Structure formats: structure tokens, C-alpha cells
C-alpha positions, -999 to +999 in steps of 0.1 A: +000+000+000+014+034-010+016+059+018-002+092+014+022+122+009+003+152+023+026+176+004+016+159-029-018+142-024-040+170-011-060+185-039-086+213-038-119+202-053-117+231-077-084+217-091-100+183-093-129+198-114-103+214-138-078+185-139-099+154-134-083+131-160-048+142-149-055+135-112-071+101-119-040+092-140-018+102-111-038+080-087-035+051-111+002+056-116+013+062-080-013+039-063-016+066-037-050+081-028-057+118-034-075+137-006-100+162-020-103+194+000-133+216+002-131+250+020-098+240+035-110+207+049-108+171+038-140+162+019-134+129+001-107+104-009-101+094-045-084+060-047-073+035-074-100+008-077-076-021-074-060-007-043-095-002-028-105-038-036-072-051-021-077-031+011-113-041+013-104-078+010-077-074+036-101-057+060-127-085+055-101-111+062-089-093+094-126-090+106-131-127+100-099-135+120-111-113+148-145-130+148-127-163+151-105-151+179-135-138+198-154-171+193-124-191+205-121-169+236-158-177+244-152-214+239-174-214+208-152-238+189-155-272+172-130-299+167-110-301+135-126-334+126-161-319+130-152-288+110-138-310+082-169-332+081-191-301+078-170-287+051-170-320+032-209-320+034-210-285+019-185-292-009-200-325-019-237-315-017 
């Protein structure tokens, strides 16, 4: 994941309106998001779609891991053999 460079990646929304294609090309090339500013405040983030999908998939995986950890802490677990049997049922149905 490319790190945001505030000196380069803050863009006034008025500039975005005038240079949309150029700014989108920059986002695609650098893989860094651009923060759109409106009235001196951050208003939106423009991000490369592949980077967004990658981050979303990572976040979903981390949330699933956290759900598993919480379930294990509560003792809500099943044996490996039972889990594999259930998986086998689903895959061979």
C-alpha cells in the first residue's frame, strides 16, 4: 500500500474539477490516494479501484480472523474433525 504524501496528495476540489483526468491518471500511476479538499477541509478520498479492492479484501479477512478469535475466547469452537466433516458436506452437496 502506497503511503499518502500530504505535500503531494491534497487537492482542492476546484483543481479536481479542472484536472480530473490528470489527477485520476496520477492516482492510477502512484497507487496513492488523493484527498480532495473543500473549503480547506478534507472532503473525500479518490483511490485506485484495485488498491481499494485489495484493502477491502484485507479488511474483511482481518474482521473474519477477529470473529474467530472472539469465538475461541468464548469457547465457541468445534473440533478439527467436525469442521472438516461439515466442510465435506457443503462441498459434496
